[in-house]
Structure formats: structure tokens, C-alpha cells
BALOBA-1460 file (C-alpha; in Angstrom, 3 decimals):
// residues 76
<rec num="1" residu="i" x="121.933" y="104.816" z="99.223"/>
<rec num="2" residu="a" x="122.094" y="108.743" z="98.984"/>
<rec num="3" residu="a" x="125.721" y="109.409" z="99.659"/>
<rec num="4" residu="p" x="125.765" y="113.466" z="100.397"/>
<rec num="5" residu="g" x="128.349" y="115.114" z="98.068"/>
<rec num="6" residu="v" x="127.610" y="112.507" z="95.437"/>
<rec num="7" residu="v" x="124.010" y="112.937" z="94.964"/>
<rec num="8" residu="t" x="123.656" y="116.161" z="95.390"/>
<rec num="9" residu="s" x="125.527" y="117.017" z="92.612"/>
<rec num="10" residu="a" x="123.713" y="117.755" z="88.662"/>
<rec num="11" residu="p" x="125.656" y="115.391" z="86.988"/>
<rec num="12" residu="v" x="124.256" y="112.697" z="88.964"/>
<rec num="13" residu="q" x="120.942" y="113.334" z="89.745"/>
<rec num="14" residu="q" x="120.821" y="113.960" z="85.878"/>
<rec num="15" residu="e" x="122.191" y="110.825" z="85.604"/>
<rec num="16" residu="i" x="119.222" y="109.449" z="88.073"/>
<rec num="17" residu="v" x="116.528" y="110.780" z="86.386"/>
<rec num="18" residu="d" x="117.657" y="109.624" z="83.044"/>
<rec num="19" residu="d" x="117.723" y="105.808" z="84.300"/>
<rec num="20" residu="l" x="114.200" y="106.162" z="86.127"/>
<rec num="21" residu="d" x="112.836" y="107.448" z="82.452"/>
<rec num="22" residu="r" x="115.318" y="105.096" z="80.420"/>
<rec num="23" residu="y" x="114.129" y="101.679" z="82.656"/>
<rec num="24" residu="g" x="110.087" y="103.173" z="83.466"/>
<rec num="25" residu="v" x="110.625" y="102.916" z="86.588"/>
<rec num="26" residu="r" x="106.809" y="102.273" z="88.067"/>
<rec num="27" residu="t" x="107.519" y="103.151" z="92.225"/>
<rec num="28" residu="v" x="109.950" y="104.844" z="94.061"/>
<rec num="29" residu="i" x="110.067" y="104.554" z="97.929"/>
<rec num="30" residu="r" x="111.564" y="107.530" z="100.155"/>
<rec num="31" residu="w" x="112.303" y="107.468" z="103.511"/>
<rec num="32" residu="t" x="111.532" y="110.390" z="104.493"/>
<rec num="33" residu="a" x="112.208" y="110.296" z="107.950"/>
<rec num="34" residu="p" x="113.203" y="113.272" z="110.443"/>
<rec num="35" residu="e" x="116.617" y="111.899" z="110.691"/>
<rec num="36" residu="s" x="117.163" y="112.197" z="107.346"/>
<rec num="37" residu="a" x="116.743" y="115.488" z="107.051"/>
<rec num="38" residu="a" x="118.960" y="116.221" z="109.850"/>
<rec num="39" residu="h" x="121.486" y="118.868" z="109.773"/>
<rec num="40" residu="e" x="125.279" y="117.509" z="110.177"/>
<rec num="41" residu="p" x="128.205" y="119.409" z="111.421"/>
<rec num="42" residu="n" x="130.050" y="119.263" z="107.912"/>
<rec num="43" residu="r" x="130.193" y="119.658" z="104.080"/>
<rec num="44" residu="a" x="127.310" y="117.103" z="103.768"/>
<rec num="45" residu="g" x="124.820" y="119.547" z="106.310"/>
<rec num="46" residu="r" x="124.787" y="122.169" z="103.613"/>
<rec num="47" residu="s" x="122.299" y="121.722" z="100.662"/>
<rec num="48" residu="s" x="124.176" y="122.212" z="97.217"/>
<rec num="49" residu="g" x="121.077" y="123.639" z="95.760"/>
<rec num="50" residu="v" x="120.561" y="120.917" z="93.489"/>
<rec num="51" residu="t" x="116.776" y="120.023" z="92.964"/>
<rec num="52" residu="l" x="116.885" y="118.193" z="89.647"/>
<rec num="53" residu="l" x="115.584" y="114.932" z="90.811"/>
<rec num="54" residu="d" x="113.159" y="116.088" z="93.583"/>
<rec num="55" residu="d" x="111.542" y="118.256" z="90.763"/>
<rec num="56" residu="y" x="111.710" y="115.331" z="88.455"/>
<rec num="57" residu="l" x="109.382" y="112.841" z="91.113"/>
<rec num="58" residu="a" x="106.992" y="116.035" z="92.283"/>
<rec num="59" residu="r" x="106.154" y="116.100" z="88.086"/>
<rec num="60" residu="m" x="106.394" y="112.702" z="87.152"/>
<rec num="61" residu="y" x="105.610" y="110.652" z="90.279"/>
<rec num="62" residu="r" x="102.217" y="111.160" z="93.052"/>
<rec num="63" residu="r" x="102.058" y="110.064" z="96.600"/>
<rec num="64" residu="a" x="99.984" y="106.661" z="96.251"/>
<rec num="65" residu="a" x="100.711" y="105.690" z="100.036"/>
<rec num="66" residu="r" x="102.618" y="106.309" z="102.924"/>
<rec num="67" residu="y" x="103.745" y="103.656" z="105.986"/>
<rec num="68" residu="g" x="105.306" y="105.012" z="108.589"/>
<rec num="69" residu="d" x="108.269" y="106.735" z="107.575"/>
<rec num="70" residu="y" x="108.363" y="105.280" z="103.967"/>
<rec num="71" residu="v" x="106.318" y="107.203" z="101.202"/>
<rec num="72" residu="l" x="105.285" y="105.070" z="98.117"/>
<rec num="73" residu="l" x="105.089" y="107.244" z="94.649"/>
<rec num="74" residu="q" x="103.612" y="106.216" z="91.656"/>
<rec num="75" residu="r" x="104.704" y="106.928" z="88.159"/>
<rec num="76" residu="r" x="101.688" y="109.218" z="86.996"/>
């Protein structure tokens, strides 16, 4: 669950990255439906500018499959 204002902070994203490494997570499933990127008329609708998790996923995982709005990523 990606709670706005929580997973958008650098310390929390770094903790997620550390856990993905620590536990050797081989597969990640991302929900990419348009609703997931819809603007919200509140503080959650503003980007924090933190991209640690996105950068890590792009570097360490590859897209293996897509099932509708879900993308399956596998560790490189």
C-alpha cells in the first residue's frame, strides 16, 4: 500500500529499497492504472520529488510481463 506522504519521503523509500535488497525480492508487481497517477486536489497530489524507489526499480528489475494494469518486474 502506497500511502501518500509516507512512501513519498526519502527515509521510507530508502527503507523499502533496503528491504528489497535484504530479502532478495525477486518479483515486484506494480499497479499502473491511470487512476494510480490521477491528480488529487490536496497535498497528496503534489510530488515530493523523491525518486529513490523508482530509480532502484528501474536499475535492479526488468519488466517481465504485463497483465492489464499490472506490470510484473523481475530482478535482473
